[in-house]
SEBADO-828113 format. One record per residue (C-alpha): x, y, z. Coordinates in steps of 0.25 Angstrom, whole numbers, plus 2048, in hexadecimal, padded with zeros to 3 digits. Example, Ala and Ser with C-alpha at 12.3 -4.5 7.8 and 13.67 -1.06 7.14 Angstrom:
// residues 2
8317EE81F;8377FC81D;
This chain:
// residues 418
1262BB51D;1192B5517;10C2B451D;10D2A551F;11A2A6526;1142B2531;1102AE53F;1022B7540;0FF2B054C;0FD2BD556;0FF2C754A;0F72D3544;0F92D2535;0F52DF52D;0F32D8522;0EE2E2515;0E52DC50B;0DE2E24FF;0D02E0502;0CD2EC4F8;0BF2E44F3;0B52E64E9;0A82ED4F1;09B2EE4EC;0912FB4EF;08C2F34FC;09A2F1501;0992E54FC;0A82DC4F8;0A62D84EA;0B32D04E8;0B92CB4F6;0C62C44ED;0D02CE4F5;0CA2CC503;0CC2BC500;0D82BB4FB;0DD2C3508;0D82B6510;0E22AD510;0ED2B7517;0E22BE521;0DD2AF526;0EC2AA526;0F02B6531;0E32B3538;0E52A353A;0F42A753C;0ED2AF54B;0F12BD543;0E72C7544;0E42CF535;0E52E0534;0E02DF526;0E22ED51F;0DC2F0510;0D72FB507;0C92FB4FF;0C83044F3;0CF3114F1;0CA31A4F9;0CF3284FF;0CC32750C;0C1320516;0B531B50F;0AA312512;0AA30D503;0B9307506;0B8301514;0BC2F3517;0B12F251F;0A82EE514;0B32E2511;0B32DE520;0A72D3523;0AC2CF515;0B92CD51A;0B42C7528;0AC2BE521;0BC2B8519;0C32B8524;0B72B252E;0BB2B953A;0B72C753F;0C02D5539;0BF2E0541;0C02EC539;0C62FB53C;0C1307534;0CE30E534;0DB306530;0E2312537;0D9313544;0DA310552;0D0305550;0D82FE546;0E530054E;0DC2FA55B;0D52F0553;0E42EA54E;0EC2EA55B;0DF2E3561;0DE2D8555;0E02CA55B;0E42BD553;0DA2BA548;0D52C7549;0D22D053C;0D22E053A;0CE2E852D;0D52F552C;0CC300524;0CF301516;0DF308515;0DD30F50C;0D2318514;0E0320516;0EA32750B;0F531F514;0F231250D;0F5315501;0FE322504;0F732B4FA;0F13384FE;0E333C4FE;0DC3474FE;0E53504F4;0DD35B4ED;0DE35A4DD;0E63664DC;0F13614E7;0FE3654E1;10935B4E3;10F3604EF;10335E4F6;1013504EF;11034E4F4;10E350502;10034A503;10833D4FF;112340508;109341514;102335510;10E32D50F;11233151C;10532D522;10632151C;11131C526;10931D531;0FE31652A;10730B525;10D309535;0FE30A53C;0FA300531;1072F8535;1052F9545;0F82F1545;0FF2E4542;10A2DC545;10B2D7536;1092DB528;1022D151B;1002D850E;0F62D0506;0F02DB4FE;0F82D84F0;0EC2E14EA;0F32ED4F0;1012E94F1;1042F24E4;1042FD4EE;10D3034F7;101306501;103306511;0FC2F9514;1012F3508;1102F6509;1152FF513;10E2F851D;1182ED51C;1232F5521;1202F652E;11F2E752E;12D2DF52F;1312D3525;1282C952E;11F2D052F;11A2D3521;1142CA518;1092C750B;0FF2C150E;0FA2B4505;0F32BC4FA;0FF2C54F9;1092B84F9;0FE2B34ED;0FF2C04E3;10F2C34E6;10E2B44E1;1052B64D5;10B2C34D0;11A2BB4D1;1152B04CA;1112B94BE;11C2C04BE;1272B74C1;1222A94C0;11C2A94B2;11729D4AA;11729E49B;10F2A3493;10A2AE49E;1002B749A;0FA2C34A0;0EB2C949C;0EA2D849E;0DD2DE49E;0D82EA4A3;0D32F849D;0E02FE49B;0EF2FC495;0F430949E;0F03014AB;0F72F44A6;1022FA4A1;10E2F54AB;1082EA4AB;1092E649E;1162EA49B;11A2E14A6;1132D54A3;1172D6493;1252D349A;1212C749F;1152C1498;1142B848E;1052BD48A;0FD2CA48C;0EF2CC48A;0E92D948A;0DC2D848D;0CF2E3494;0CF2F1490;0DE2F148B;0DA2E947F;0D52F4477;0DE2FF47B;0E82F3475;0E02F146B;0DD302466;0ED304466;0EE2F845B;0E42FF453;0D62F8457;0CA2FD457;0C42FC465;0B7305464;0B430C473;0BE30347D;0C6304487;0D230A481;0DF313488;0E231B47A;0EE320481;0F4311483;0F330E474;102311473;10430947F;0FB2FD47A;1032FA46E;1112FC478;10C2F0480;1082E9471;1172EB46C;11D2E847B;1182DA47A;11B2D746D;1292DA471;1292D247B;1222C5476;1162C747D;1092C4477;0FF2CE479;0F02C7477;0E72D4474;0D92D1472;0D32D0464;0C42D0466;0BA2D8471;0AE2D7476;0A92E6474;09C2ED479;0942F9476;094300484;09D2FC491;0912F4495;08F2E6499;0832E6490;0892ED486;0872E7478;0942DE476;09B2D9468;0A92D2465;0B22D745E;0C12DA457;0C82E1464;0CD2EB458;0C12EE452;0B82F145D;0AE2FA457;0AA30845C;0A2309468;0A52FC46D;0B12F9477;0B52EB47A;0B12E748A;0B92D7486;0C02CF47E;0B92C8473;0BA2B8472;0C82B8468;0CD2BF472;0C72B747E;0CD2AB475;0DB2B1473;0DE2B6481;0D82AA487;0E32A047D;0F02A8484;0E92A5491;0E7296490;0F629548B;0FC29E498;1052994A3;1042A64AC;0F92AF4AB;0F62BE4B0;0E72C34AF;0E62D24B1;0D92DA4AC;0CA2D34A7;0CB2D3495;0BF2DC496;0B32E149E;0B02D54A7;0A82DD4B1;09C2DC4A5;0972CF4A4;0962D0495;0A52D5494;0AB2C849D;0B02BD494;0BB2C148F;0C12C049D;0BA2B54A2;0C02AE495;0CE2B449A;0CC2AF4A8;0C72A14A4;0D32A149C;0DD2A34A7;0D72984AF;0D928E4A4;0E72934A5;0E82924B3;0E42844B2;0EE2814A9;0F92844B1;0FA2934AF;0FD29D4BC;0F32A84BA;0F12B54C0;0E52BE4C0;0E62CC4C6;0DF2DA4C5;0D12DE4CA;0CA2DA4BF;0D32CF4BB;0CD2C84C8;0C22CE4C8;0BF2C54BB;0C52B84C0;0BC2B94CC;0AF2BE4C4;0B22B24B9;0B52A84C7;0C32A54C0;0CC2A94CB;0CF29A4D0;0D22974C4;0DE2A04C1;0EA29F4CA;0E92AD4D1;0E12B84D2;0E92C54D8;0E22CC4E2;0EC2D94DB;0E82E34D1;0F02EF4D0;0FB2E64DB;0FB2DB4D1;0FF2E44C4;1092EA4CA;10F2DE4CE;10F2D94C1;1142E74BC;1202E14C3;11F2ED4CE;1222E94DC;1172E94E6;1172F34F3;10F2E94FA;1182DD4F5;1242E34F7;1212E9505;1202D950B;12C2D7504;1332E150C;
C-alpha cells in the first residue's frame, strides 16, 4: 500500500516521524530540516480528511527529562502545519489514549518523546555497573516482554500506520518496526519522505551511472570500515577526506604532527589501499593540508604536504592542491555519494575544502550527475553553504543511510514490506 493509494478520510493515522532536531540552550530549534521534510506526508493526510497522531524521539534520554521534551517543538510544528497541535504529556498515559480517541478529521496530536520509555528501544535502563550477565539477561527479557504491551498500546490509538522516519529505519524499535505488525498490509505504508529515501538509496546501489564517486569523510576509519568495504565493490573513485586522511597518511609512512589518527587502525588502512588496488578502484587521498598549531578557529595556519606536517601542528582541512584534485574527480562523475566533510567545517577558517567539494558536486549535478548527500555533517555542510538545492537529494538519515549503503536490511523498511 502506498500513501497515495490509501483513503485517510475519517481515519486516525499513527505517523512515526524523525523530529530529533537540534535545540539551543533556550530550546530554540537551530535546524528544522527534518520537520520540514515530513510536511508533505502530514499535510497529505490532513487534506484527505484524516487525523494525525505523531510519534517521535528527541535525543537519547534515559527516562523523562525536560530538555528532551517534544513540547519544545510544539509551537514550531503548529506554525509549519498551520493548525493547532494538541500535546500528550506522556505517550503511554491516560491523556494520550483519551486525546487520540477524541481526534476528529483534520486534528493533530503530538505524543511526548517515545524514548522516555525504555520499551521504545527495547534496552534495559538503570542496571548497576557491576551487574552480572544473568542480571543483564533478566533485565533485557523483562524490557522485551513489556515492549509488547507498549507497542500494542501505541498501535491501539490509530487505524493505520505511516512510517516517515528514515533516520531511525535502521533500528528495530517499537514505533519504527514492531508497531507495523499490528496493522495489515493495506493499513501500513511509507510516508513521502521514506519513499524518496528508499528510491535515492536504490539509485545509488542498483541504478549506477558511471563513473561513480564516493566521498567519505569523518574522523575515524573504524566507524566507516563496513561502508568503505561495501563501496569498494561498487565505486570507480573513492575519495578519503576528513580526519581519516591522517590515519591513511601515517600508515603509508607520512609525518602527520599531532593530527587525529587511529594508531590501531594503520594496518586496516593499508589493507583498504590494497583492496582498492585489487578491485581497480581509484583511491583518492589528500596531497596537501591546511594545518594549524592549535584546534581553534584563531590558530596560526599554513599549507604543507599532507605527509610532512611538522611536530605540534595538525591538519584541519585539505589544501588547495587537494581541492583541485578532488574537484576534478567529482566533476567527471555521473553518480556521487557524499558522506562527511573534508575538515573541521564548524570553524570558519577550515570550511574552504568542504565548500569546494560541495560546489564541485553541484556543478556535476548541473551536468547530469545524480548526487546523494547524507550523514549529519555533510547535510550541515550543504545547508551552511546554501548548496542543498543544487544536489539531487539530501538524505535525512545518518546511520540509516550508511547501513543501507552497507547493504543491510533496515528493520523499519522491512516491517512495511512484510
